C-alpha positions, -999 to +999 in steps of 0.1 A: +000+000+000+014+034-010+019+060+018-009+081+003-033+051+002-023+043+038-031+078+050-064+078+030-074+045+046-067+058+081-086+090+073-115+069+060-116+051+093-117+084+112-146+096+092-167+064+092-203+067+103-218+047+132-246+061+152-240+055+189-266+049+216-269+079+240-280+076+276-277+101+304-247+096+327-255+084+362-252+108+391-222+105+413-228+089+447-224+112+477-189+099+484-179+106+447-161+073+441-167+047+428-185+064+400-208+046+375-216+063+342-230+054+308-206+062+280-214+073+244-215+036+233-242+029+258-219+010+281-222+011+319-188+017+333-177+019+369-146+039+378-133+029+412-114+061+421-105+095+407-085+090+375-048+100+379-033+081+349-056+086+318-047+071+284-062+086+253-071+061+226-071+090+201-046+118+205-072+142+191-091+139+224-063+160+239-082+189+223-113+180+242-094+178+275-077+211+268-111+228+267-121+216+302-088+211+320-063+239+328-035+214+323-048+186+300-015+167+302-010+166+340-030+133+345-021+116+312-004+082+312-001+079+275-017+088+242-023+075+206-001+089+178-029+101+154-028+138+165+009+140+160+006+122+126-022+141+111-019+175+128+018+178+138+017+216+143-011+212+169+007+183+187+039+204+188+020+234+202+007+213+230+041+199+237+056+234+238+030+246+262+029+213+283+065+198+280+055+167+299+037+155+268+070+148+250+079+122+276+046+104+275+045+069+259+026+066+226+005+035+221+014+028+185-011+020+158-026-014+152-038-003+118-073+004+105-081+025+136-074-002+161-054+003+193-028-024+203-035-037+238+000-043+250+014-008+249-019+005+264-015-018+294+022-010+296+014+027+303-005+015+335-036+037+330-064+038+356-088+050+328-088+048+290-108+072+270-116+058+235-130+076+205-163+067+189-147+047+161-130+025+186-162+015+204-165-017+184-130-030+191-140-060+212-104-073+215-092-040+231-123-036+253-121-072+264-084-070+272-089-038+293-118-054+312-097-085+319-070-063+333-094-043+354-089-010+335-121+010+330-126+024+295-150+051+284-161+060+248-165+097+240-177+106+205-167+137+186-167+119+152-194+093+147-224+114+154-210+147+166-241+169+163-258+146+187-229+134+209-205+163+213-223+180+243-229+146+260-192+137+255-181+169+271-204+164+300-192+128+304-155+139+305-163+167+329-180+143+352-153+116+354-124+142+355-140+164+381-145+193+357-183+194+356-187+232+358-163+239+329-176+211+308-212+222+313-203+258+304-187+246+272-215+222+263-241+249+269-221+273+247-218+247+219-256+240+221-265+276+220-245+283+189-260+253+170-295+261+182-291+297+168-284+283+134-311+257+134-337+282+147-329+306+119-331+279+092-364+267+106-378+302+105-365+308+069-359+275+052-355+290+017-334+273-009-310+245-001-279+249-022-261+218-035-226+216-020-196+197-031-173+187-002-141+177-020-117+158+002-080+165-002-079+181-037-047+180-056-037+146-044-049+124-072-077+119-096-107+141-091-129+139-071-132+121-038-162+136-020-174+134+016-206+116+023-229+117+054-201+112+079-174+134+092-176+170+080-202+160+055-226+153+083-225+190+093-239+203+060-276+196+066-275+215+099-258+244+081-285+247+054-267+229+026-274+197+006-244+174+002-238+161-033-217+133-019-245+121+003-269+122-027-245+099-046-233+078-017-261+077+008-254+064+043-216+062+037-184+081+041-182+092+005-167+080-027-151+089-061-171+112-084-164+115-121-152+149-131-173+151-162-204+143-140-194+171-116-190+196-144-224+187-157-240+189-123-224+223-114-227+224-075-238+258-061-209+258-036-175+242-037-157+234-004-124+216-001-112+198+030-075+196+038-047+190+063-015+207+073+008+208+042-014+182+026+004+154+045+008+134+013-029+132+004-035+165-013-022+199-023-045+220-001-028+231+032-049+243+061-052+239+099-031+247+130+001+264+122-009+274+087-011+311+078-042+324+061-024+335+029-007+301+027-041+283+030-057+306+004-028+303-021-027+265-018-065+264-024-062+286-054-035+264-069-054+232-066-084+249-082-064+257-113-068+221-122-088+214-155-124+209-147-123+224-112-114+258-127-144+256-149-169+252-121-193+281-118-189+281-080-151+285-083-154+313-109-181+330-090-164+333-056-183+304-039-151+283-034-139+277+002-117+254+023-121+238+057-098+219+081-105+182+077-102+173+114-132+193+126-146+158+124-126+147+155-128+176+180-154+196+198-143+227+179-167+213+152-192+240+159-168+263+141-172+242+110-210+243+112-209+281+114-185+284+084-206+260+064-238+279+073-222+312+062-211+297+028-243+277+022-269+303+032-252+337+029-287+353+027-292+343+063-257+340+078-236+367+061-228+382+095-221+349+113-185+350+124-168+317+133-137+337+140-155+355+168-167+321+181-132+308+181-119+339+199-146+333+226-136+296+229-100+306+233-108+332+259-132+312+280-122+276+277-089+268+259-059+259+280-039+263+247-053+290+224-060+276+189-042+295+162-037+289+125-063+288+097-093+266+099-114+279+071-107+301+041-125+315+010-114+326-025-126+357-043-143+354-077-118+342-104-118+375-121-104+392-090-076+367-083 
């Protein structure tokens, strides 16, 4: 398997859709511990004592911890390598702010989104936090149970619009950060409700949107389906072409000629820092806005894409791919709403939302470029 295909396969796993059962977490007993909760996979889990050695089954969950913990690294026993692999600038920013992170063991990668049991147990965690896509790993869960290590599933990827607030509240409960987690969850819910309420009051047209994953990395065009970032489009007032063509899935390959014939109303690319071998569009933590905009303009010079009316008319945009793995995902919904329904959301400012998140919640302020737009072709 080529490096590019390996990365794409891993990204496909991260974006795969699986709706998880949601149940309210149990209230803590008067003594606090042991604590029994229901996680985002519907599993009843008992945690015998306050966690002091937490292992992250996805490194991206460090972002969630950093929004509710003043030092998200202090109680970590280890973490998975996916954040450092797919967003190295963000991982390095965390390590610079919290140097203990550099010394923590990494679990390695069992491939296909699995987590190898042996290095997890070697880190001696007293709690393992797993991502939604790891909820079905019976080998890992069984091994942790046999070793007496509690494991919780939090979900910012499989069904994020439903599960992000519940996941934040669950983490706040088990980590003793209820007040901060509740404030963040409430803020998240209020921002999403404002968009949904406005759309309900003025449904209007529903533009057809192309979510093009990693442009510039191969044949055009791999498009997002109903999972990952594609799942945010309906809430933002858009209609996802990828979901129309690949219903119920994570997306697929569209024929460029078909795309030119269909002419989507809005074009949106998703990308990573420096493309990371799967595309030419660079965006995310550590990327300057002009770099992101210029890289998007370059990939849209490709034959076919340059001919799209959306690109020529200033309706071409770019978005960080890994909004599909972190509770910052509300920023993606706001950006998508502004692009999909400018008649309703022209003044909606995800930058102001990010500034408020940084001010009120973030242990490490999030910097870089997470969304970008191109002017009409005639003005470039």
